[in-house]
Backbone as CSV, one residue per row, in Angstrom:
resi,resn,N_x,N_y,N_z,CA_x,CA_y,CA_z,C_x,C_y,C_z
1,MET,118.330,99.670,92.574,118.494,98.819,93.365,118.615,98.268,94.520
2,THR,117.717,97.660,94.907,117.134,97.204,96.135,118.202,96.641,97.058
3,ASN,118.802,95.532,96.595,120.605,94.813,97.005,120.085,94.339,98.626
4,TYR,118.787,93.332,98.375,118.529,92.430,99.801,119.885,91.579,100.004
5,ALA,119.468,91.562,100.933,121.229,90.577,101.166,120.721,88.910,100.796
6,THR,122.041,88.093,100.384,122.025,87.454,99.763,120.520,86.249,100.097
7,LEU,119.847,86.140,100.107,118.524,85.066,100.453,118.570,83.719,100.169
8,HIS,117.839,83.378,101.494,118.027,81.865,101.402,116.998,80.692,99.770
9,GLN,117.336,79.893,99.436,116.545,79.939,98.361,116.597,78.122,98.342
10,PRO,115.122,77.614,98.144,114.102,78.408,98.457,113.667,79.002,99.531
11,LEU,112.517,80.003,99.163,112.217,81.118,100.366,111.677,80.663,100.798
12,ARG,111.863,80.653,102.028,111.069,79.802,103.462,110.198,80.994,103.934
13,VAL,109.027,80.259,103.546,107.295,80.925,103.868,106.801,80.691,105.167
14,GLY,106.304,81.726,105.751,105.285,81.188,106.667,104.130,81.977,106.459
15,ILE,102.900,81.548,107.127,101.536,82.271,106.874,100.620,82.635,107.962
16,VAL,100.683,83.925,108.587,99.428,84.043,109.231,98.500,83.938,108.892
17,GLY,97.150,83.258,109.376,95.934,83.471,108.845,95.896,82.061,108.460
18,SER,94.333,81.871,108.682,94.128,80.267,108.595,92.582,80.547,107.490
19,GLY,91.927,81.353,106.848,90.853,82.097,105.839,91.028,81.422,104.425
20,PHE,90.369,82.380,103.978,90.339,81.967,102.166,91.770,82.391,101.446
21,VAL,92.181,83.629,101.707,93.282,83.834,101.577,94.183,83.202,101.360
22,ALA,94.503,83.003,103.253,95.328,82.362,103.524,95.487,80.570,102.846
23,LYS,94.701,80.078,102.438,94.535,78.781,101.703,94.921,79.334,100.504
24,LEU,94.667,79.958,99.613,95.349,80.229,98.481,96.453,80.417,98.321
25,ARG,97.120,81.676,99.287,98.404,81.648,99.245,99.282,80.608,99.667
26,ALA,98.487,79.455,100.486,99.254,78.316,100.642,99.320,77.544,99.153
27,GLU,98.488,77.248,98.654,98.330,76.485,97.161,99.201,77.181,96.047
28,ILE,99.547,78.550,95.966,100.098,79.017,95.286,101.824,78.908,95.689
29,PHE,102.004,79.009,96.663,103.198,78.985,97.217,103.802,77.817,97.229
30,SER,102.734,77.018,97.415,102.908,75.384,97.492,103.611,75.017,95.915
31,GLN,102.896,75.124,95.087,103.002,75.056,93.492,104.699,75.998,93.009
32,ASP,105.093,76.433,93.747,106.754,77.136,93.478,107.818,76.273,94.081
33,VAL,108.439,76.521,92.670,109.759,75.521,93.077,110.752,76.884,94.090
34,ARG,110.542,77.857,93.852,111.298,78.515,94.733,110.911,78.979,95.653
35,THR,110.019,78.027,96.602,109.281,78.748,97.834,109.015,77.061,98.328
36,GLN,109.335,77.309,99.625,108.550,76.181,100.953,108.325,76.725,101.855
37,LEU,106.673,76.146,102.287,106.212,76.579,103.159,106.833,75.758,104.029
38,VAL,106.734,76.810,105.056,107.519,75.677,106.707,106.375,76.304,107.860
39,ALA,105.644,77.429,108.354,104.650,76.885,109.358,103.538,77.987,108.976
40,ILE,102.347,77.820,109.725,101.182,78.644,109.548,100.485,79.075,110.983
41,ALA,100.398,79.901,111.274,99.708,79.988,112.394,98.347,80.767,112.032
42,GLY,97.235,80.479,112.944,95.992,80.744,112.592,94.874,79.983,113.567
43,THR,93.825,80.122,113.345,92.444,79.121,113.926,93.126,78.080,113.750
44,LEU,93.202,77.079,115.163,93.619,76.127,115.281,93.016,74.560,113.811
45,GLU,91.973,74.597,114.115,91.195,73.735,113.050,91.300,73.862,111.834
46,LYS,91.277,75.025,111.311,91.275,75.453,109.974,93.197,75.500,109.465
47,ALA,93.569,75.989,110.715,95.115,76.285,110.313,95.636,74.895,109.970
48,GLN,94.793,74.449,110.456,95.679,72.547,110.572,95.182,71.481,108.958
49,ALA,93.961,72.198,108.737,93.638,72.275,107.505,94.262,72.380,106.190
50,ILE,94.696,73.231,106.931,95.349,73.594,105.496,97.243,73.382,105.527
51,ALA,97.818,72.761,106.789,98.513,72.234,106.837,98.652,70.908,106.424
52,GLN,97.913,70.357,106.663,97.717,68.957,106.134,97.709,68.921,104.487
53,GLU,96.644,69.844,104.024,96.764,70.016,102.659,97.843,70.192,101.617
54,PHE,98.499,71.318,102.457,99.791,71.446,101.566,100.954,71.051,102.506
55,SER,101.436,70.369,103.190,102.317,69.385,103.655,102.825,70.730,104.980
56,ILE,102.223,71.053,105.247,102.920,72.151,106.335,103.438,71.967,107.963
57,THR,104.486,71.688,107.818,104.474,70.632,108.827,104.626,71.513,110.470
58,ASN,104.641,72.791,110.410,104.771,73.377,111.417,103.522,74.187,112.041
59,LEU,102.641,73.937,113.003,101.731,74.335,113.084,101.377,75.607,114.427
60,HIS,101.230,76.704,114.206,101.539,77.287,115.987,99.013,78.251,116.100
61,GLN,99.114,78.322,116.853,98.245,78.857,117.698,98.147,80.337,117.854
62,TYR,99.269,81.034,117.445,99.900,82.113,118.237,101.061,82.979,117.058
63,TRP,100.061,83.661,116.506,101.301,84.805,115.658,102.295,84.823,116.041
64,SER,102.873,85.397,117.253,104.070,85.613,117.571,104.907,84.910,117.713
65,GLU,104.347,83.528,117.338,105.332,82.568,117.589,106.205,81.905,116.125
66,LEU,105.188,81.989,115.344,105.531,82.353,113.692,106.747,82.953,113.582
67,VAL,106.134,84.587,113.925,106.902,85.680,112.966,108.594,85.795,113.453
68,VAL,108.725,84.981,114.556,110.166,84.646,114.999,111.131,83.620,114.934
69,ARG,110.351,82.931,114.108,111.093,81.475,113.984,112.246,81.806,112.953
70,PRO,113.587,81.422,113.153,114.544,81.845,112.624,114.825,80.841,110.779
71,ASP,114.137,79.742,110.927,114.027,79.464,109.487,112.865,79.789,108.376
72,ILE,112.172,80.917,108.889,111.542,82.164,107.662,112.074,83.030,107.375
73,ASP,111.576,83.615,106.003,112.544,84.482,105.360,111.495,85.650,105.646
74,LEU,110.092,84.695,104.372,108.962,85.510,104.554,107.838,85.490,104.866
75,VAL,107.191,86.349,105.752,106.265,86.021,106.630,104.803,87.075,105.167
76,VAL,103.528,86.276,105.954,102.450,86.824,104.793,101.269,86.081,105.801
77,VAL,100.795,88.038,105.624,99.900,88.617,106.807,98.789,88.608,105.898
78,CYS,97.667,87.253,106.820,96.376,87.518,106.229,95.072,87.297,107.043
79,ASN,95.660,87.848,108.279,94.716,87.459,109.379,93.459,88.623,109.539
80,ILE,92.614,88.894,110.527,92.300,90.007,110.738,92.888,91.428,110.763
81,ASN,91.861,92.286,109.885,92.533,93.607,109.622,92.902,94.305,110.741
82,ARG,92.256,93.999,111.949,93.019,95.539,113.129,94.497,94.856,113.897
83,ASP,94.867,93.560,113.443,95.830,93.013,113.959,97.167,92.998,113.004
84,HIS,96.718,93.692,111.761,97.988,93.374,110.413,98.941,94.171,111.118
85,ALA,99.000,95.734,111.657,100.005,96.403,111.992,101.109,95.470,113.107
86,ALA,100.362,95.158,113.603,100.966,94.215,115.370,101.873,93.619,114.223
87,VAL,101.674,92.033,113.886,102.017,90.924,112.853,103.145,91.696,112.417
88,VAL,102.862,92.378,111.214,103.681,93.185,110.560,104.825,93.960,110.931
89,GLY,104.556,94.582,111.817,106.184,94.987,112.613,106.916,94.179,113.609
90,GLN,106.296,93.205,113.988,106.889,92.126,114.740,107.740,90.827,113.680
91,ALA,107.117,91.164,112.677,107.853,90.338,111.563,108.726,91.026,110.917
92,LEU,108.803,92.550,110.784,110.138,93.218,110.487,111.329,93.272,111.137
93,ARG,110.333,93.325,112.594,111.866,93.225,113.944,112.525,91.950,113.995
94,SER,111.609,90.880,113.430,112.820,89.862,112.978,113.074,89.312,112.229
95,GLY,113.677,90.506,111.344,114.340,90.303,110.225,113.671,89.552,108.798
96,LYS,112.638,89.583,108.839,111.613,88.682,107.637,111.054,89.725,106.530
97,HIS,111.323,89.129,105.577,110.285,90.366,104.551,108.758,90.001,104.854
98,VAL,107.804,90.859,104.361,106.687,90.730,104.487,105.954,90.720,102.961
99,ILE,104.697,90.077,103.262,103.293,90.137,102.417,102.105,90.556,103.012
100,VAL,101.657,91.646,102.853,100.218,91.749,104.046,99.443,92.079,103.145
101,GLU,97.867,91.450,103.401,96.650,91.746,102.602,96.599,93.059,103.413
102,TYR,95.367,93.720,102.499,95.594,95.584,102.382,94.265,95.417,103.687
103,PRO,94.331,96.138,104.521,95.066,97.373,104.667,96.264,97.228,105.387
104,LEU,97.249,97.321,105.052,98.384,97.398,105.898,98.370,97.293,107.702
105,ALA,97.628,98.969,108.007,97.369,99.611,109.487,95.743,100.448,109.052
106,PHE,95.899,100.114,110.489,94.061,101.375,110.641,94.593,102.667,110.153
107,SER,95.867,103.112,110.686,95.951,104.366,110.400,97.289,105.128,109.611
108,PHE,97.080,106.238,108.491,98.437,106.689,108.459,99.458,106.422,109.005
109,GLN,99.588,107.149,110.156,100.605,107.246,110.771,101.442,106.096,110.820
110,GLU,100.531,104.823,111.518,101.533,103.163,111.708,101.768,102.880,110.842
111,ALA,100.913,102.767,109.829,101.687,102.302,108.222,102.978,102.875,107.522
112,SER,103.128,104.670,107.774,104.011,105.266,107.725,105.579,104.659,108.307
113,GLU,105.391,104.210,109.663,106.719,104.079,110.409,106.833,102.432,110.178
114,LEU,105.518,101.295,109.841,105.834,100.269,109.342,106.928,100.291,107.793
115,PHE,106.437,100.955,107.019,107.603,101.146,105.508,108.631,101.852,105.744
116,HIS,109.129,102.282,106.802,110.152,103.679,107.319,111.159,101.984,107.917
117,LEU,110.520,100.992,108.808,111.066,99.993,109.345,111.337,99.193,109.008
118,ALA,110.827,98.973,107.411,111.162,97.934,106.508,112.008,98.499,105.713
119,LYS,112.391,99.830,105.478,113.511,100.125,104.718,114.801,100.633,105.434
120,GLN,114.617,100.854,107.137,115.662,100.713,107.506,116.301,99.534,108.210
121,ASN,115.456,98.003,107.838,116.257,97.288,108.405,115.956,96.559,106.673
122,ASN,115.900,97.197,105.765,116.120,96.460,104.304,115.649,95.568,103.486
123,LEU,114.683,95.338,104.335,113.472,94.024,103.918,112.381,94.488,103.397
124,MET,111.516,93.661,102.563,110.559,93.742,101.729,109.447,94.411,102.269
125,LEU,108.435,95.231,102.319,107.396,95.162,102.781,106.331,95.592,101.837
126,HIS,105.401,94.564,101.159,104.353,94.515,100.007,102.919,94.719,100.619
127,VAL,101.800,95.746,100.297,100.784,95.627,100.253,100.456,94.875,99.154
128,GLU,99.764,94.066,99.118,98.871,92.974,98.320,97.641,94.570,97.692
129,HIS,97.870,94.610,96.470,96.638,95.378,95.898,96.038,94.816,94.579
130,ILE,95.616,93.821,94.362,95.438,92.913,93.307,94.461,93.877,92.526
131,GLU,93.633,94.961,92.515,92.851,95.444,91.703,93.284,96.000,90.627
132,LEU,94.928,96.492,91.519,95.700,97.117,90.292,96.118,95.963,88.874
133,LEU,95.964,94.774,88.899,96.656,93.593,88.171,95.331,93.207,87.883
134,GLY,93.727,93.713,87.934,92.963,92.933,87.235,92.754,93.691,85.848
135,GLY,91.413,92.888,84.859,91.750,93.560,83.514,90.771,95.152,83.362
136,VAL,89.736,95.201,84.289,89.382,96.511,84.558,90.669,98.047,84.769
137,HIS,90.814,97.461,85.717,92.518,98.926,85.812,92.913,98.461,84.634
138,GLN,93.517,97.879,84.448,94.470,97.865,83.043,93.776,98.062,81.925
139,LEU,92.406,97.856,81.395,92.046,98.719,80.162,91.623,100.220,80.580
140,VAL,91.242,100.576,81.846,91.001,102.134,82.350,92.113,102.617,81.958
141,MET,94.007,101.855,82.264,94.811,102.547,82.043,95.202,102.388,80.601
142,GLU,94.895,101.518,79.500,95.377,101.621,78.240,94.022,102.734,77.736
143,HIS,92.679,103.043,77.743,91.641,103.966,77.051,91.846,105.148,77.767
144,LEU,92.564,105.409,78.728,92.306,106.650,79.629,92.395,108.117,78.778
145,ASP,93.648,107.797,77.997,93.846,109.125,77.312,92.770,109.454,76.146
146,LYS,91.931,108.381,76.247,91.353,108.615,74.763,89.879,109.415,75.441
147,VAL,89.577,109.762,76.467,88.230,110.140,76.768,88.852,111.815,76.852
148,GLY,89.407,111.975,76.790,90.163,113.564,76.925,90.980,114.143,78.569
149,THR,89.839,115.030,78.714,90.763,115.682,80.164,89.652,114.844,81.047
150,PRO,89.804,113.903,82.239,89.210,113.618,82.935,88.279,114.156,83.936
151,PHE,87.150,114.451,84.003,86.859,115.188,85.391,85.816,114.461,85.998
152,TYR,85.451,113.661,86.169,84.187,112.410,86.823,85.225,111.445,86.888
153,ALA,84.799,110.739,88.066,84.910,109.332,88.438,84.396,108.424,89.644
154,ARG,83.670,107.175,88.915,82.684,107.159,89.971,83.115,105.257,90.288
155,TYR,83.304,104.673,91.574,83.416,103.511,91.903,82.402,102.939,93.537
156,SER,81.317,101.989,92.612,80.367,101.007,93.244,80.400,99.909,93.494
157,THR,80.243,99.398,94.627,80.062,98.115,95.104,79.569,98.075,95.846
158,LYS,78.166,97.068,95.652,77.063,96.451,96.157,76.998,95.125,96.765
159,SER,77.398,94.698,97.725,76.940,93.201,97.991,76.049,92.856,99.515
160,PRO,74.751,92.227,98.800,73.668,91.494,99.171,74.120,90.239,100.239
161,GLN,74.356,90.289,101.829,73.985,89.423,102.121,73.063,88.812,103.326
162,TYR,72.633,88.068,102.979,71.325,87.190,103.965,71.612,86.229,104.053
163,PRO,71.275,85.555,105.437,71.493,86.250,106.639,73.239,86.393,105.991
164,VAL,73.290,87.925,107.828,74.873,88.113,107.872,75.600,87.243,108.375
165,PRO,76.565,86.448,107.816,76.975,85.371,109.098,77.522,85.998,110.327
166,ASP,77.839,85.484,111.417,79.096,85.973,112.432,80.077,85.988,112.163
167,LYS,80.352,86.827,111.602,82.236,86.626,111.312,83.062,88.422,111.505
168,TRP,84.081,88.188,111.504,84.879,89.223,112.244,84.465,90.570,111.038
169,THR,84.305,90.188,109.693,84.539,91.188,108.466,82.889,91.938,108.649
170,TYR,81.922,92.099,109.732,80.776,92.210,110.118,81.215,93.169,111.733
171,LYS,82.353,93.348,111.996,82.818,94.013,113.482,83.498,95.218,113.578
172,PRO,83.026,95.908,113.787,83.712,97.344,112.857,85.202,96.736,113.645
173,GLU,85.478,96.647,115.549,86.781,96.837,115.877,87.512,95.893,115.165
174,LEU,86.823,94.866,114.701,88.195,93.868,114.021,88.288,94.238,112.894
175,PHE,87.065,94.613,111.783,87.240,94.667,110.447,88.054,96.461,110.008
176,GLY,87.732,97.494,111.326,88.173,98.711,110.615,86.979,99.476,110.057
177,PHE,87.426,101.114,109.703,86.556,101.909,109.396,86.160,101.620,107.956
178,PRO,85.269,101.283,107.239,84.889,100.188,105.559,85.642,101.002,104.634
179,LEU,86.017,102.050,104.398,86.554,102.838,103.404,88.549,102.510,103.598
180,THR,88.446,102.463,105.437,90.177,101.633,105.897,90.082,99.895,105.550
181,ALA,89.109,99.331,105.423,89.098,97.814,105.182,89.434,97.463,103.888
182,ALA,88.358,98.790,103.000,88.032,98.382,101.807,88.993,99.326,100.759
183,VAL,90.596,99.559,101.406,91.082,100.539,101.208,91.432,101.088,99.595
184,SER,91.056,99.190,99.018,91.277,98.987,97.716,90.108,100.050,96.505
185,ARG,88.696,100.229,97.351,88.143,101.186,96.491,88.633,102.614,95.909
186,LEU,89.485,103.128,96.956,90.293,104.624,97.358,91.207,104.057,95.896
187,ASN,92.468,103.205,96.228,93.668,103.012,95.835,93.401,102.804,94.202
188,ARG,92.150,101.999,93.800,92.515,102.369,92.213,91.979,103.613,91.472
189,ILE,91.517,104.593,92.443,91.038,105.800,91.836,92.218,106.631,92.157
190,ILE,93.405,106.888,93.162,94.391,107.390,93.336,95.269,106.572,92.420
191,ALA,95.543,105.794,92.017,96.741,105.690,91.043,96.160,105.637,89.955
192,LEU,95.056,106.665,89.479,94.432,106.851,88.169,94.849,108.673,88.096
193,PHE,94.472,108.986,89.253,94.811,110.870,89.371,95.397,111.084,90.620
194,GLY,96.181,110.652,91.378,97.571,111.309,91.826,96.309,111.915,93.454
195,LYS,96.946,112.774,94.005,97.082,113.193,95.186,95.364,113.724,95.493
196,VAL,94.573,113.369,96.701,93.108,114.135,96.894,93.278,115.452,97.859
197,LYS,92.623,116.224,97.627,92.654,117.808,97.892,91.808,117.669,99.483
198,SER,90.354,117.112,98.749,89.599,117.048,99.803,88.489,115.759,100.157
199,VAL,87.870,115.416,101.181,87.054,114.534,101.359,85.788,114.900,102.112
200,SER,84.536,113.888,101.798,83.738,113.972,102.489,82.877,112.878,102.504
201,CYS,82.271,112.454,103.712,82.261,110.990,103.913,80.555,110.775,104.944
202,GLN,79.830,109.830,104.194,78.276,109.972,105.112,78.580,107.958,105.040
203,LEU,77.950,107.833,106.611,78.433,106.012,106.848,76.959,105.644,107.634
204,ASN,76.714,104.774,107.265,75.301,104.384,108.000,75.667,102.631,108.446
205,TYR,75.408,102.614,109.546,75.319,100.634,109.835,73.727,100.967,110.133
206,GLY,73.543,99.405,109.840,71.839,98.909,110.605,72.394,97.646,111.100
207,GLY,71.952,97.467,112.030,71.562,96.045,112.335,71.050,96.073,114.199
208,ASP,70.777,95.215,114.894,70.301,94.983,116.585,71.843,94.910,117.189
209,ASN,72.913,94.523,116.997,74.254,94.505,118.508,75.264,95.474,117.997
210,LEU,74.682,96.843,117.088,75.562,97.739,116.973,75.957,98.496,118.450
211,PRO,77.444,98.895,119.029,78.425,98.455,118.007,79.144,97.594,117.176
212,ARG,78.744,96.413,118.395,80.010,95.323,117.960,79.393,94.727,116.433
213,GLN,78.550,94.673,116.249,78.102,94.218,115.151,77.511,94.555,114.411
214,PHE,77.598,95.038,113.045,76.564,95.134,112.533,76.024,94.103,111.270
215,THR,74.541,94.268,110.305,74.113,93.915,109.604,74.069,94.113,108.084
216,SER,74.319,96.047,108.198,73.902,96.224,106.952,74.800,97.375,106.746
217,CYS,75.430,97.957,105.952,76.764,98.466,106.110,76.641,99.662,104.944
218,THR,76.261,101.024,104.876,76.579,102.020,103.656,77.554,102.922,103.785
219,CYS,78.453,103.147,102.790,79.521,103.979,103.044,79.838,104.606,102.136
220,ASN,79.502,106.076,101.807,79.606,106.886,100.664,80.510,107.893,101.023
221,ALA,81.660,108.295,99.572,82.763,109.452,100.064,82.632,110.089,98.676
222,GLN,82.757,111.561,98.689,83.282,112.537,97.528,84.396,112.532,97.654
223,LEU,85.284,112.531,96.708,86.953,113.265,96.615,86.653,114.248,95.908
224,GLN,87.489,115.110,95.799,88.061,115.871,95.286,89.900,116.314,94.912
225,PHE,89.862,115.795,93.603,91.494,116.134,93.820,92.282,116.900,93.416
226,GLU,93.677,116.977,93.634,94.189,117.977,92.938,94.275,118.462,92.090
227,ASN,94.331,117.588,91.310,94.029,117.836,89.593,92.532,118.184,88.926
228,GLY,91.775,118.454,89.910,90.466,118.716,89.500,89.396,117.689,89.154
229,VAL,89.452,116.552,89.146,88.544,115.601,88.814,87.838,115.450,90.330
230,LEU,86.677,114.864,90.087,85.349,114.908,91.166,85.651,113.749,91.327
231,ALA,85.034,112.734,92.267,84.975,111.034,92.525,84.199,110.615,93.535
232,ASP,83.281,109.743,92.974,82.575,109.287,94.509,82.537,107.867,94.336
233,VAL,82.891,107.491,95.903,83.257,105.633,96.272,81.933,105.394,96.746
234,SER,81.516,104.583,96.751,80.623,103.988,97.378,81.183,102.382,97.946
235,TYR,80.740,102.143,98.676,81.264,100.661,99.632,80.123,99.956,100.038
236,SER,78.941,99.299,100.420,78.040,98.608,100.880,77.662,97.378,100.628
237,LYS,77.490,96.562,102.228,77.311,95.355,101.926,76.424,94.591,103.009
238,GLY,75.838,93.769,103.191,74.481,93.120,104.090,73.483,93.175,103.657
239,GLU,72.678,92.731,104.541,71.064,92.415,104.873,70.406,93.277,103.661
240,ASN,70.335,94.773,103.847,69.480,95.682,103.183,69.528,95.754,101.671
241,PHE,70.529,94.983,101.324,70.545,95.181,99.915,70.134,93.943,99.145
242,TRP,69.220,94.364,97.919,69.033,93.190,97.046,69.736,93.160,95.741
243,CYS,70.739,93.536,95.075,70.980,93.239,94.054,72.659,93.586,94.400
244,SER,73.253,93.029,93.957,74.630,93.430,94.040,75.023,94.342,92.692
245,GLU,76.143,94.605,92.875,76.917,95.984,91.792,78.224,96.099,91.851
246,ARG,79.073,95.914,90.700,80.134,96.781,91.006,80.502,97.662,89.356
247,VAL,80.325,98.740,89.814,80.370,99.429,88.486,81.626,100.958,88.707
248,MET,82.726,100.755,87.544,83.144,102.225,87.230,82.947,102.763,86.273
249,GLU,83.307,103.990,86.602,82.540,105.229,85.587,84.017,106.187,85.508
250,LEU,84.361,106.863,84.262,85.524,107.943,83.743,84.475,108.420,82.853
251,GLN,84.339,109.888,83.398,84.125,110.991,82.516,85.531,111.403,81.977
252,GLY,85.279,111.801,80.694,86.712,113.315,80.443,85.948,113.501,79.276
253,SER,86.534,114.766,79.027,86.033,115.961,77.960,85.637,115.164,76.531
254,GLN,85.977,114.264,76.208,85.660,114.080,74.769,85.450,112.189,74.689
255,GLY,84.980,111.892,75.952,84.647,110.759,76.296,84.378,109.990,77.752
256,ALA,84.211,108.448,77.576,83.424,107.626,78.786,83.880,106.553,78.827
257,ILE,84.707,106.100,79.598,84.586,104.335,80.338,83.808,103.999,81.211
258,VAL,82.990,103.253,81.405,82.039,102.437,82.261,81.880,101.204,81.926
259,PHE,81.873,100.497,83.144,82.631,99.130,83.231,81.039,98.678,84.572
260,SER,80.893,97.394,84.428,79.849,96.971,85.042,80.521,95.729,85.236
261,ASN,80.752,95.439,86.364,81.735,93.942,86.836,82.207,93.724,85.583
262,ASP,82.798,93.330,84.808,84.027,92.605,83.768,83.927,93.454,82.517
263,LYS,82.266,93.698,82.268,81.996,94.522,81.275,82.140,95.794,80.747
264,GLY,82.434,96.574,79.595,82.567,97.740,79.894,83.006,98.644,78.364
265,LYS,82.439,99.319,78.114,82.618,100.111,76.982,83.428,101.332,76.664
266,LEU,84.256,102.009,76.278,84.942,103.130,75.368,83.693,103.672,74.900
267,ILE,83.567,104.895,75.377,82.692,105.708,74.650,82.534,107.111,74.219
268,SER,82.631,107.044,72.452,83.248,108.656,72.048,82.409,109.264,70.931
269,GLU,82.329,110.326,70.668,81.642,111.007,69.241,81.620,109.490,68.236
270,ASP,82.870,109.598,68.444,83.103,108.013,66.991,82.226,106.477,67.351
271,GLY,81.491,106.570,68.626,81.000,105.386,68.476,81.198,104.783,70.283
272,GLU,81.159,103.649,70.491,81.069,102.711,71.265,81.872,101.344,70.977
273,ILE,83.059,101.031,72.045,83.945,99.931,71.963,83.841,99.059,73.584
274,GLU,83.458,97.913,72.286,83.039,97.415,73.856,84.830,96.580,74.337
275,LEU,84.484,96.406,75.696,85.507,96.347,76.493,85.527,95.217,78.143
276,ASP,86.104,94.416,77.192,85.999,92.906,78.088,87.068,92.372,78.930
277,ALA,86.972,93.198,80.168,88.429,92.718,81.514,88.808,90.887,81.918
278,GLY,87.852,90.392,81.227,87.997,88.998,81.473,87.477,88.441,83.145
279,THR,87.973,87.337,83.643,87.960,86.910,84.967,89.024,87.717,85.919
280,THR,88.560,87.516,86.938,89.685,87.955,87.972,90.079,86.435,88.493
281,ARG,90.545,85.791,88.332,90.754,84.624,88.758,92.561,84.963,88.119
282,GLY,93.215,84.484,89.230,94.700,84.280,89.036,95.782,85.314,89.422
283,LEU,94.421,86.579,90.093,95.299,87.815,90.321,96.622,87.427,91.471
284,PHE,96.107,86.356,92.532,96.463,86.506,93.653,98.397,85.485,93.111
285,LYS,98.010,84.864,91.874,99.400,84.266,91.690,100.596,85.251,90.750
286,LYS,99.414,86.196,90.247,99.961,87.499,89.727,101.155,88.044,90.591
287,ASP,100.361,88.550,91.552,101.082,88.772,92.946,101.899,88.420,93.398
288,THR,101.425,86.834,93.592,102.958,86.115,94.146,103.927,86.075,92.999
289,GLU,104.093,86.061,92.254,105.162,86.483,91.073,105.775,87.918,90.789
290,SER,105.171,88.714,91.201,105.499,90.884,91.414,106.442,90.350,92.508
291,ILE,106.263,89.326,93.681,106.572,89.236,94.797,108.068,88.776,94.589
292,LEU,107.957,87.300,93.897,109.255,86.908,93.995,110.602,87.488,92.987
293,SER,109.727,87.977,92.087,110.532,88.489,90.998,111.624,89.538,91.992
294,HIS,110.613,90.515,92.666,111.074,91.273,92.938,111.901,90.928,94.248
295,LEU,112.219,89.913,95.096,113.042,89.377,95.982,114.089,88.400,95.548
296,LEU,113.989,87.881,94.335,114.893,87.182,93.604,115.739,87.762,92.711
297,SER,114.863,88.554,91.729,115.840,89.196,90.549,115.828,90.389,90.794
298,ASP,115.142,91.448,91.938,114.858,93.048,91.386,114.276,93.328,90.702
299,MET,113.402,92.878,90.412,112.278,93.383,89.436,111.391,94.176,90.614
300,PRO,111.470,95.422,90.108,110.171,96.976,90.596,108.991,95.744,90.639
301,LEU,108.271,96.149,92.097,107.159,95.500,92.483,106.124,96.197,91.379
302,TYR,104.322,95.932,91.661,103.544,96.882,90.427,102.776,97.750,91.855
303,THR,103.157,97.704,93.044,102.513,98.367,94.061,102.874,99.786,93.867
304,ASN,102.503,101.132,94.867,103.217,102.070,94.891,103.222,102.623,96.186
305,GLN,104.362,102.748,96.817,104.659,103.142,98.623,103.617,104.414,98.508
306,GLU,103.485,105.390,97.912,102.988,106.794,97.824,101.679,106.456,97.664
307,SER,101.341,105.816,96.630,100.136,105.506,96.606,98.831,104.940,97.462
308,ILE,99.656,103.734,98.357,98.809,103.097,99.463,99.013,103.729,100.832
309,LEU,100.205,104.545,100.969,100.027,105.467,101.937,99.007,106.953,101.716
310,HIS,98.871,107.180,101.005,98.038,108.255,100.672,96.528,108.002,100.372
311,SER,96.146,106.524,99.975,94.968,105.946,100.135,94.446,105.821,101.287
312,LEU,95.050,105.334,102.485,95.061,105.596,103.778,95.364,106.542,104.707
313,ALA,95.268,107.378,104.113,95.436,109.136,104.210,93.948,109.369,104.048
314,VAL,93.557,109.044,102.696,91.894,109.558,102.312,90.950,108.865,103.162
315,ALA,91.477,107.625,103.557,90.362,106.780,104.380,90.406,107.420,105.757
316,ASN,91.329,107.674,106.336,91.963,108.551,107.849,90.645,109.794,107.520
317,ALA,91.061,110.129,106.788,90.234,112.022,106.247,88.778,111.376,105.813
318,ALA,88.324,110.395,105.640,86.944,110.224,105.216,85.845,109.537,106.785
319,GLU,87.258,109.099,107.300,86.526,108.693,108.900,86.246,110.075,109.861
320,LYS,87.077,110.745,110.083,87.134,112.159,110.189,85.923,112.735,109.961
321,SER,85.628,112.997,108.640,84.644,113.781,108.394,82.789,113.180,108.367
322,VAL,83.401,111.740,108.775,81.503,110.995,109.311,81.623,111.101,110.509
323,ALA,82.931,111.478,111.278,83.116,111.835,113.094,82.426,113.274,113.424
324,THR,82.720,113.677,111.945,82.848,115.622,112.412,81.320,116.141,111.604
325,ASN,80.893,115.113,110.219,79.907,115.911,109.517,80.705,116.480,108.989
326,GLN,81.915,116.817,108.995,81.982,117.941,107.796,83.246,117.467,107.145
327,THR,83.611,118.059,105.920,84.615,118.144,104.425,85.928,118.309,105.371
328,VAL,86.669,117.416,105.380,88.395,117.324,105.438,89.151,117.400,104.592
329,MET,89.878,118.251,104.866,90.844,118.660,104.009,92.460,117.945,104.334
330,LEU,92.642,117.247,103.090,94.327,116.921,103.313,95.532,117.332,103.370
């Protein structure tokens, strides 16, 4: 049992951020009678537009003003990656429950300290990992035992973008190391196979304004799990790519599961079975429902703190591997 202190109902929500996810979160919370949107902090013009659309009466330019408000129970953090840890830490120290988009922090150590701070203060710290709620992951979980003993996994995404916009998501200082910023790529495999033993990683940036901003990024990691599974994780985006890709592949002693986008198949000696993961729409709403059920009814969250922290540890090891050009043991 979590035994949170008696919560104000409806839950009073503050949002830090003014981009796509902030607007989506505001829309979801505005439609739920269990919550009340109280304040938003972000880029003023964008935050003001969200505030007007969803009747949020309090607008802040600085997140540091929002997280200390006494009339907020739950802070939603969806601003630039670099600032996640700072916002989460101040919100927890101010006695707020917290939702944060991944990554929680750039380092395993800082993330561990934030989870410890939340536990000390009997507060919820939820890191969004909606990839675990998606149809691909759910179908893989459902059919994994049918491939026998797994020995190889691959997850690859390529996102062409031309021209690359002048956005923080192409600025390493704000975005972070690619597999930290896109730590969900690691987490979805770690959730299946457990602890990673060693990591080797290669990274290539392209662009005329490095290191301030890149226009293309290729990051490939090879993971060896303690249970013997080998995995390749590839994350690429930007101007140097001409076709998109989202592939999930699992090979086992008795079969394989292969997804391209949301269409997949289970392959075995008995033939092939089509697997349709459906749409990815509605996952943030499922995430929100899990959070509210946890806070108000003590239902377990769908995420796992151990996997979240281990995924960041693996991302940090991948970054070290790039810096040293060596395989890193965990």
